[in-house]
Backbone as numpy.savetxt, mean C-alpha at the origin, in Angstrom:
# Nx Ny Nz CAx CAy CAz Cx Cy Cz
10.19 32.95 0.20 10.58 32.42 -1.10 9.46 31.57 -1.67
9.25 31.71 -2.96 8.22 30.96 -3.64 8.88 29.75 -4.33
8.38 28.57 -4.04 8.97 27.34 -4.57 8.86 27.29 -6.09
7.72 27.74 -6.63 7.54 27.71 -8.09 8.56 28.60 -8.80
8.85 29.76 -8.21 9.85 30.65 -8.80 11.24 30.02 -8.73
11.52 29.36 -7.60 12.83 28.73 -7.45 13.02 27.58 -8.42
11.94 26.86 -8.72 12.04 25.74 -9.66 12.39 26.23 -11.06
11.98 27.45 -11.39 12.26 28.01 -12.71 13.66 28.62 -12.81
14.25 28.92 -11.67 15.55 29.58 -11.62 16.67 28.55 -11.83
17.67 28.85 -12.67 18.80 27.93 -12.84 19.58 27.75 -11.53
20.07 26.56 -11.29 20.78 26.26 -10.05 22.02 27.15 -9.91
22.68 27.44 -11.00 23.89 28.27 -10.96 23.58 29.69 -10.50
22.32 30.12 -10.64 21.94 31.48 -10.26 21.37 31.55 -8.84
21.19 30.42 -8.18 20.61 30.38 -6.83 21.67 30.66 -5.78
21.20 31.25 -4.69 22.08 31.41 -3.53 22.05 30.09 -2.76
22.93 29.95 -1.84 22.96 28.73 -1.02 21.68 28.56 -0.23
21.13 29.67 0.27 19.90 29.63 1.03 18.73 29.16 0.17
18.65 29.66 -1.06 17.57 29.27 -1.96 17.65 27.79 -2.31
18.86 27.33 -2.61 19.05 25.92 -2.94 18.71 25.03 -1.75
19.15 25.43 -0.58 18.85 24.68 0.64 17.35 24.62 0.89
16.66 25.74 0.71 15.22 25.79 0.89 14.51 24.86 -0.07
14.93 24.87 -1.33 14.33 24.02 -2.35 14.54 22.54 -2.04
15.74 22.18 -1.63 16.04 20.79 -1.28 15.25 20.34 -0.06
15.20 21.20 0.98 14.46 20.86 2.20 12.97 20.66 1.92
12.40 21.51 1.07 10.97 21.38 0.77 10.70 20.06 0.03
11.59 19.68 -0.86 11.42 18.42 -1.60 11.62 17.22 -0.68
12.57 17.30 0.23 12.81 16.20 1.17 11.59 15.98 2.07
10.93 17.06 2.47 9.73 16.93 3.30 8.63 16.20 2.53
8.50 16.50 1.24 7.50 15.82 0.41 7.83 14.34 0.28
9.09 14.03 0.06 9.51 12.63 -0.06 9.26 11.86 1.23
9.50 12.52 2.36 9.31 11.85 3.65 7.85 11.43 3.83
6.91 12.30 3.44 5.50 11.94 3.58 5.12 10.83 2.60
5.69 10.84 1.40 5.42 9.79 0.43 5.94 8.44 0.93
7.13 8.43 1.49 7.72 7.20 2.00 6.91 6.68 3.18
6.45 7.57 4.05 5.65 7.16 5.19 4.34 6.51 4.75
3.71 7.06 3.72 2.45 6.47 3.25 2.69 5.12 2.60
3.81 4.96 1.90 4.11 3.67 1.27 4.45 2.61 2.31
5.10 3.00 3.39 5.49 2.01 4.39 4.29 1.49 5.18
3.18 2.22 5.16 1.99 1.78 5.87 1.22 0.73 5.09
1.44 0.65 3.78 0.77 -0.38 2.98 1.40 -1.73 3.24
0.57 -2.73 3.34 1.08 -4.09 3.52 0.81 -4.85 2.23
1.88 -5.25 1.57 1.79 -5.94 0.29 2.15 -7.41 0.50
1.33 -8.30 -0.02 1.57 -9.74 0.06 1.56 -10.31 -1.34
2.18 -11.47 -1.48 2.29 -12.10 -2.80 1.75 -13.51 -2.77
0.97 -13.86 -3.78 0.51 -15.22 -3.97 -0.61 -15.65 -3.05
-1.02 -16.88 -3.25 -2.05 -17.48 -2.40 -1.56 -17.56 -0.96
-0.26 -17.79 -0.78 0.31 -17.82 0.57 0.14 -16.47 1.26
0.21 -15.39 0.49 -0.01 -14.06 1.05 -1.43 -13.89 1.55
-2.40 -14.39 0.79 -3.80 -14.34 1.23 -3.96 -15.15 2.51
-3.30 -16.32 2.57 -3.35 -17.15 3.78 -2.76 -16.40 4.97
-1.68 -15.64 4.77 -1.07 -14.86 5.86 -2.01 -13.74 6.31
-2.63 -13.07 5.37 -3.53 -11.96 5.72 -4.67 -12.44 6.61
-5.29 -13.55 6.21 -6.47 -14.03 6.92 -6.17 -15.10 7.96
-4.91 -15.49 8.06 -4.54 -16.49 9.06 -5.23 -17.82 8.82
-5.27 -18.24 7.58 -5.97 -19.48 7.23 -5.05 -20.37 6.41
-5.55 -21.53 6.03 -4.77 -22.46 5.22 -4.75 -22.00 3.75
-3.84 -22.58 2.99 -3.74 -22.24 1.56 -5.01 -22.63 0.80
-5.60 -23.82 1.04 -6.86 -24.13 0.34 -7.99 -23.14 0.66
-8.05 -22.71 1.92 -9.07 -21.72 2.29 -8.77 -20.38 1.61
-7.49 -20.01 1.53 -7.10 -18.78 0.85 -7.50 -18.84 -0.62
-7.36 -20.02 -1.21 -7.78 -20.20 -2.61 -9.28 -19.98 -2.76
-10.06 -20.47 -1.81 -11.51 -20.27 -1.85 -11.86 -18.80 -1.69
-11.12 -18.10 -0.82 -11.36 -16.66 -0.63 -11.10 -15.92 -1.94
-10.01 -16.25 -2.60 -9.68 -15.59 -3.88 -10.75 -15.87 -4.92
-11.17 -17.13 -5.01 -12.17 -17.51 -6.02 -13.55 -16.92 -5.73
-13.81 -16.59 -4.45 -15.12 -16.03 -4.10 -15.33 -14.64 -4.70
-14.23 -13.93 -4.98 -14.35 -12.60 -5.57 -14.53 -11.48 -4.58
-14.58 -11.80 -3.30 -14.81 -10.79 -2.27 -13.66 -9.77 -2.22
-12.44 -10.23 -2.41 -11.28 -9.33 -2.30 -10.67 -8.99 -3.66
-11.44 -9.11 -4.73 -10.92 -8.87 -6.08 -10.30 -7.49 -6.25
-10.88 -6.48 -5.62 -10.34 -5.12 -5.77 -8.98 -4.96 -5.11
-8.63 -5.83 -4.18 -7.34 -5.77 -3.50 -6.27 -6.58 -4.22
-6.68 -7.32 -5.25 -5.76 -8.23 -5.95 -5.40 -7.68 -7.32
-4.11 -7.71 -7.61 -3.62 -7.42 -8.96 -2.95 -8.69 -9.43
-3.39 -9.20 -10.56 -2.81 -10.44 -11.06 -2.38 -10.26 -12.51
-1.11 -10.55 -12.76 -0.57 -10.53 -14.11 -0.03 -11.93 -14.37
-0.66 -12.63 -15.29 -0.35 -14.03 -15.58 -0.47 -14.84 -14.29
0.64 -15.34 -13.77 0.59 -16.18 -12.57 1.00 -15.44 -11.31
1.41 -14.18 -11.42 1.85 -13.42 -10.25 0.66 -12.69 -9.62
0.47 -12.91 -8.32 -0.63 -12.29 -7.59 -0.03 -11.34 -6.55
-0.51 -10.09 -6.54 -0.08 -9.09 -5.56 -1.33 -8.63 -4.83
-1.29 -8.67 -3.50 -2.46 -8.34 -2.69 -2.14 -7.18 -1.76
-3.02 -6.18 -1.73 -2.95 -5.10 -0.75 -3.65 -5.62 0.50
-2.88 -5.92 1.53 -3.41 -6.55 2.74 -4.46 -5.73 3.45
-4.23 -4.43 3.60 -5.19 -3.57 4.28 -6.52 -3.52 3.54
-6.45 -3.37 2.23 -7.68 -3.31 1.42 -8.41 -4.65 1.44
-7.67 -5.75 1.42 -8.30 -7.08 1.46 -9.08 -7.26 2.76
-8.50 -6.87 3.88 -9.20 -7.00 5.16 -10.43 -6.09 5.20
-10.29 -4.89 4.67 -11.41 -3.94 4.65 -12.56 -4.47 3.80
-12.24 -5.02 2.63 -13.27 -5.57 1.75 -13.95 -6.77 2.39
-13.18 -7.60 3.07 -13.75 -8.79 3.72 -14.70 -8.38 4.84
-14.30 -7.36 5.60 -15.18 -6.88 6.68 -16.46 -6.29 6.11
-16.32 -5.52 5.03 -17.47 -4.86 4.42 -18.44 -5.87 3.83
-17.91 -6.92 3.21 -18.77 -7.93 2.58 -19.52 -8.75 3.62
-18.89 -8.98 4.75 -19.55 -9.73 5.82 -19.54 -11.23 5.62
-19.08 -11.70 4.49 -19.05 -13.14 4.25 -17.84 -13.78 4.90
-16.82 -12.99 5.14 -15.62 -13.48 5.81 -15.57 -12.78 7.15
-15.70 -13.54 8.23 -15.71 -12.97 9.57 -14.28 -12.74 10.03
-13.98 -11.48 10.33 -12.63 -11.11 10.71 -12.59 -10.89 12.22
-11.72 -11.62 12.90 -11.54 -11.46 14.34 -10.24 -10.69 14.56
-10.30 -9.52 15.17 -9.09 -8.75 15.42 -8.57 -8.11 14.15
-7.33 -7.57 14.23 -6.79 -6.84 13.09 -6.02 -7.73 12.14
-5.22 -8.66 12.63 -4.49 -9.57 11.74 -4.30 -10.91 12.43
-5.25 -11.26 13.25 -5.20 -12.54 13.97 -5.84 -13.61 13.09
-6.11 -14.76 13.67 -6.76 -15.85 12.91 -8.14 -15.39 12.48
-8.49 -15.66 11.25 -9.76 -15.22 10.69 -10.55 -16.44 10.24
-11.86 -16.32 10.38 -12.73 -17.40 9.92 -13.18 -17.12 8.52
-13.41 -18.17 7.77 -13.93 -18.01 6.41 -15.18 -18.84 6.29
């Protein structure tokens, strides 16, 4: 069965097998999307930066102001959203923030 053909076919004209196949194929796609989203670590605010790097809030503020992790930060007005994995990757790449371990205490 071709999925594209089934998508064009009205549901009332499908057999049970065709409908089941279409639903199963979509559920498999959703499962992979959900798995990829669950692997992202999202943090909020300066406290989130402090959690990512295992440091104090003032140090987290300095990290944010340094611009090293700017690509991992989305800020709208006063709300800050940080992609934790990207922030750690950027910090390692820059070399200015020494990262010990994967999410242990980090030096700045």
